[in-house]
N, C-alpha and C positions, 0 to 999 in steps of 0.2 A: 504494500500500500504506500501511496505517496502522501507526504505531509509537507505543507508549505508554511513557513513562519514569516510573517511580515512584521518587521521590527521598526517601530516608529520612534526610536530613541536616536538622538544625534551622536550618541557614544555607546560603546559596548559596556554598559553598566549593569545594574541589578536586574533590569527587565530581561536583558540578554542572557544573563547567568541563570535566571529562573527558567527561561526557555530551553537552555542547554540541558538543564536537569529534567525537564519534561521530555526532551529528545532522548536522553539516556534511558529513562523509564520506558518509553514507547518501544525503543529498540530491544529492550529486555523482554518485552511481551511478544514480539514477533518480527517478521520481516518488514522493516520500515525504511523507505527512502526519504530522507529528511533534507529539505532545501530551505535556504534563507533568502529573503529579500530585505536588504537594509535600505530604508527609504532615503537616508542621507547620502547614499552612494550611487543612486540611480538618477537618470535624467527624467524628472517629473516636474514640469513647470507649474507655476501657481495658477489656480483656476481664476478666470477672468469674470466669471458670473454672467457670461453672455447668453446662457440658457439654450444654446444651440443643441447640446447633447440631449436635453429634455424634450424640446419641441420637435426638432428635425431628426435627431438621432446622433449617437456617439460618433459616427463617421464624419459628422459635420463639425466636430470640435476643431477650432483653428490651431490648437497646440499639437505639434507633431513631436512626440517624445516616446517614452517607454510604456505609456498607459496600455496600449494594445497587448504588448508582451506580458505585462503583469496580469491582465485579465486571462490571457491564454494559460498562464501558469496556474492560476486559480482554478480554471476549468479542468485542467489536467491533473488535479490533485484530489485525493479522497477526503482530505481534511485540510483546513486552513486555520492557522493560529494568528490572531490579530493581537499585537503586543504594543503597549505603550506605558511609559512611566507617567505619573501624575505631575503635570506642570500647571501650576496656578489653577487647580481644581478642574482639570480636564485633560484630554489627550494632548500630546505635543502638536505644535503647529504643522510639522511635516506629516503627521498622521492625519490631522484634520484636513490638510490639503489633499492627501490621498483619498480620503472619504469623499471629499467634494468633487474630485476629478472623476470618481466612479459613481456619483450619486444617481445617475440615470438607471442604475440597476434596481433601485427601489421602485422605479416606475415600471420597469420591464424585467421582472425577476427571471433568473436563469440558473440558479445554483441549487436546484432541488436534489441533486445527487451528492452534494458535498455537506460535510459536517464542520462545525467551527468551534473554536475556543476563543474567549476573550481573556487576556491576561494583563492586569494592571499592577504596577508596583508603586509604593508611596512611602515616604518617611513616617507618615502618620495616617490616621483614619480619614481625615477631611480631604475630600476630593476623589477618593477611591471609587465611590458609587458613581460619581459623574463621569469619571474616566471610562469605567466599564460600560456606562450608557453610550458614550461616544463610540466605543469599539463594537457595540451591538447593532450598529446601523444596518449592516448587511443581512440581518435577519429578515428585513423586508425584501431582500433580493433572492430569497429562497433558502438560504443557509439555515440549518438547524443548529443552534448553539447548545452544545452538550453541557458546557459549564462556563461560568463567568467567574474567574478566579482573581480576587484582589488580595495582594500580599503586602503587609507592612514590613519594609526592610529599612530600618533607620541607618544613618551614616555612621554607625559605630557597632562594635560586636554585640550580638544578642546572646541571651542566656541559652543554655543547653535545652531547657524546656521549650523555649520559643523556637529554637532550631528544629526540635523534634516535631512541633506542631506544623511548621512550614514543610518539613519532609513528608508528613502525612497528607497535607493538602496537595502537594505535588504528586504523590503516589496515587491518591484517590482520583485526581483529575486525569492523569495519564491513563489510568485503568478504564475509566468511564469513556474517555475519548476513543481509545483503542477498540473497546467493545462496540461502541456505536458504529465506527467505520467498518468493523469486521461483519457485524450482523446486518448492517444497512437498514436498520429499523428506525423509522421516524415516528414520533408521537403524533396523535391526532391533532388537527389544527386547533389552536386556542381561539377564544373569542376575539382577541386582538388581531389574529390572523384573518379571521372571517371579516372583521371590519375593514382591514386593509384591502382584501379582495373586493368586497362589495362597494367600497368607496369609489374605486376606479370603474368597476362595472356599471354602477348606477350612473356615474357621471357621463360615461360614453354611450350608454344605451338611452338614457333620458335626455341627453343633450348631444346627439351625434355631430351636429355642426360644430360644437365646441372642440371635439376631438379631431375632426377632419381639418378644421381651419387652424387651430392653435396648437394641437398636440398630435400631428399626423403620425409621428413615430410610435407613440403609445397606441393610438387607435388602430393602426395597421398591425402592430405586434400582437395586441390582444385579439383582434379579429382573426388573424392567421392561426392562432392557437385555440380558437373556439371558446375563449373565456367569456365572450359577450353573449353566448347562447343562453336562452331562457332557463334551461335545465342544468346549467353549470353553477356549482356552489363553491368551488375552490379551484386553485391553480392545477392541482394534481388530482389523481383518482383516490386520494386518501379518504378514509371513512369519516364522513361528516354526519353527526347525529341529527335526528329529526328536529331537535331543539335548536341546534346551531343553524340548520337550514332555515327554520322559521325566523330565527333572529336575523340572519343575513338578509332574508327577503324583506322583513320589516325595516331593517336599516336602510336597504336600498330605496324603499318607498319614501322614507324621510329625506334621503339625499335628493331624490327626484322632485320633491315638492317645490313648486315654483318659488324662486327667491329673486330679489331685485338685481343680483349680480348676473346670474346665469340666464335670466329671462330677457336681458337687454338685447 
């Protein structure tokens, strides 16, 4: 199995060291090919916020760099680990830029065969939750996040008890991640996943002119995959309970209800 770690730290510090320990544990569980992408070492220009990747499609991005290669590596992996230290209560600027450059994936999901980990490190507890939230963005792109691991690693030696706790966290995380990739079993969609799906579906079925004129890339992508069909309740053929189907349908009706913005 192939695992790709995307490191959002400008240096090889604690977040990299924790990832290396995850790598060691994974390789001890089975045959793992482990690769790294260090965002501070690749050519990835700063997002200009031009909106072309969202409205027209990622191929219309004016920035020509390593973005395409990175996405290809993600596609060719069984699991992807998104890693960042906590800088000012959030992910680093290079990790945030990476997320922004691939934000179109949240509109046009494609990683339903991949599993993910989010790993954040911090000197203290403040900001860990926010950093993990940033690293979880690609859940909207199809990834199933097996674990979101936040580890406090202060800039001084820790006690043996604290180190044992960290070791257990790393072992448990690696074990769960390996098991998920090997078994390829994804959980049933959550309500937040149903909301994500039906938000787009309702917008483009209730207001098709909006999709065709302002979001043609989304509209065509969703149409080609049959996601806009009446009997479609989720991106994949995952088992969606009758309650979640009813919830999604009701949510779609609310979205389609005429409002002053979309009815203009």
